[in-house]
C-alpha atoms as one frame of an Amber mdcrd trajectory, in Angstrom:
protein
  66.690  61.659 -54.214  66.783  64.065 -51.374  62.991  64.473 -51.604  62.465
  60.758 -51.236  64.521  60.489 -48.065  62.258  62.756 -45.940  59.181  60.792
 -47.149  60.845  57.520 -46.228  61.789  58.976 -42.797  58.209  60.097 -42.215
  56.902  56.642 -43.108  59.426  55.017 -40.780  58.444  57.399 -37.963  54.741
  56.796 -38.504  55.194  53.024 -38.339  57.186  53.302 -35.131  54.566  55.486
 -33.521  51.775  53.066 -34.558  53.742  50.114 -33.114  54.271  52.089 -29.861
  50.472  52.919 -29.578  49.566  49.289 -30.289  52.030  48.078 -27.599  50.589
  50.515 -25.069  47.036  49.367 -25.777  47.913  45.664 -25.487  49.781  45.955
 -22.206  48.821  48.700 -19.919  51.135  49.312 -16.947  49.672  48.280 -13.580
  49.270  51.015 -11.047  50.188  50.566  -7.419  46.524  50.810  -6.210  45.017
  47.924  -8.294  46.392  44.890  -6.267  44.660  46.265  -3.120  41.364  46.601
  -4.960  41.668  43.025  -6.248  42.315  41.789  -2.665  39.237  43.639  -1.310
  37.060  42.237  -4.092  38.376  38.764  -3.421  37.670  39.163   0.318  34.104
  40.391  -0.365  33.491  37.474  -2.705  34.861  35.104  -0.081  32.583  36.503
   2.636  29.564  36.257   0.293  30.519  32.689  -0.521  30.898  31.818   3.174
  27.462  33.257   3.914  25.884  31.389   1.015  27.630  28.154   2.136  26.355
  28.604   5.695  22.856  29.237   4.382  23.003  26.024   2.244  24.317  24.013
   5.203  21.477  25.288   7.404  18.900  24.331   4.735  20.489  20.902   4.315
  20.401  20.312   8.131  16.731  21.418   8.265  15.887  18.967   5.446  17.785
  16.170   7.164  15.854  16.790  10.406  12.549  16.811   8.581  13.446  13.516
   6.853  14.383  11.936  10.151  11.078  13.086  11.727   9.108  11.747   8.750
  10.922   8.407   8.944  10.194   8.161  12.677   6.485   8.997  12.073   6.313
   6.340   9.368   7.963   3.707  11.633   5.441   4.493  14.423   2.545   4.298
  11.980   3.767   0.946  10.641   4.170  -0.498  14.153   0.724   0.790  15.204
  -0.914  -0.638  12.055   0.792  -4.003  12.528  -0.423  -4.140  16.119  -3.981
  -3.248  15.149  -3.900  -5.907  12.402  -2.719  -8.559  14.886  -5.477  -7.573
  17.347  -8.068  -7.648  14.594  -7.010 -11.153  13.552  -6.871 -12.303  17.134
 -10.305 -10.981  18.144 -12.109 -11.044  14.738 -14.444 -13.831  15.858 -15.361
 -12.136  19.177 -18.611 -10.647  17.867 -19.724 -13.960  16.436 -18.830 -15.918
  19.521 -20.700 -13.393  21.684 -23.808 -13.980  19.625 -23.370 -17.742  19.876
 -23.121 -17.747  23.710 -26.928 -17.845  24.185 -27.047 -20.926  21.847 -24.506
 -22.690  24.068 -26.624 -21.742  27.127 -29.714 -23.262  25.465 -27.910 -26.442
  24.587 -26.793 -26.779  28.268 -30.406 -26.279  29.426 -31.643 -28.861  26.892
 -29.037 -31.389  27.974 -29.797 -30.865  31.694 -33.539 -31.480  31.107 -33.070
 -34.855  29.392 -31.832 -36.505  32.547 -35.011 -35.468  34.388 -37.535 -35.729
  31.584 -38.146 -38.784  29.474 -40.358 -36.893  27.011 -38.294 -37.025  23.795
 -40.744 -34.855  21.804 -40.222 -31.777  24.002 -36.476 -32.460  23.864 -36.589
 -32.602  20.075 -38.534 -29.340  19.936 -35.992 -27.700  22.209 -33.076 -28.841
  20.056 -34.924 -27.686  16.929 -35.417 -24.226  18.516 -31.679 -24.047  19.265
 -30.878 -25.088  15.687 -33.152 -22.310  14.334 -31.526 -19.784  16.718 -28.036
 -20.788  15.539 -29.118 -20.748  11.921 -30.585 -17.232  12.397 -27.340 -15.939
  13.952 -25.281 -17.370  11.052 -27.662 -15.894   8.446 -27.216 -12.454   9.952
 -23.447 -12.935   9.501 -24.023 -13.669   5.756 -24.030 -17.488   5.796 -26.443
 -19.216   3.419 -26.866 -22.894   2.602 -26.729 -23.948  -1.029 -29.776 -25.669
  -2.518 -28.212 -27.274  -5.583 -30.689 -30.169  -6.289 -32.068 -29.789  -9.798
 -29.423 -27.260 -10.914 -26.645 -27.946 -13.397 -23.387 -29.144 -11.831 -20.943
 -26.267 -11.264 -17.393 -27.149 -10.086 -17.042 -23.762  -8.459 -19.942 -24.529
  -6.091 -20.219 -28.336  -6.068 -17.988 -31.295  -5.445 -19.123 -34.390  -7.296
 -18.604 -37.597  -5.357 -20.707 -39.871  -7.463 -22.419 -40.098 -10.850 -25.811
 -41.836 -10.872 -28.402 -42.730 -13.487 -31.555 -40.606 -13.314 -34.772 -40.580
 -15.342 -35.973 -37.459 -13.525 -32.986 -35.155 -14.286 -30.943 -34.314 -17.370
 -27.367 -35.421 -17.618 -24.952 -33.179 -15.578 -27.634 -32.158 -13.038 -27.299
 -32.377  -9.327 -29.721 -35.069  -8.079 -28.859 -35.392  -4.426 -26.833 -33.441
  -1.711 -24.617 -35.661   0.507 -23.199 -32.712   2.516 -24.542 -29.206   2.450
 -22.454 -26.448   0.919 -22.353 -22.877   2.278 -21.749 -19.435   0.930 -20.479
 -16.589   3.108 -22.042 -13.597   1.387 -20.795 -14.163  -2.226 -17.862 -16.452
  -1.443 -17.960 -20.235  -1.333 -17.128 -21.223   2.226 -17.553 -24.963   1.614
 -18.682 -26.593  -1.657 -21.610 -28.937  -1.582 -20.893 -32.682  -1.900 -23.317
 -33.907  -4.492 -24.409 -36.780  -6.675 -24.713 -35.900 -10.353 -26.857 -37.527
 -12.987 -24.840 -39.300 -15.695
């Protein structure tokens, strides 16, 4: 029995020592220097954070200024484009009218000669010359007259005003032009008024 007691005491002592070591490892005592180190580290982190924040604020301000400048440039561009578009619409016909001024001059000359001259044939020739001059100017601008007689009726180019019987043309063919139609380049400016065979 006496031999068992020292063994039991040794076991008890070993367990107590182990518990003591475990307790020391789990909770180390704080030394007096550590709170100061923590404060310095916190201060350094705070200064770095402030510097980073200032840098980000500066970048944000730069982006904002750039955005404002871009917006102002765009507004100026839009105003300038709108003004140019208005001027273009206002003076788009200036070139054509400039080319038509000599025609007006010739009409005035022809009208002034009729009062002095009773020769209608020279007057008719003068008016025909003016007509050819006007026609030439309009052709250079892309205006062409339609010649639909003998072609099949096409509602995109022709406006039928009457249907007539015809032995000469097949059914659905344009037989007569009542009012000329015109194309401006490849666009119908005015459809031709026509009579169509029925």
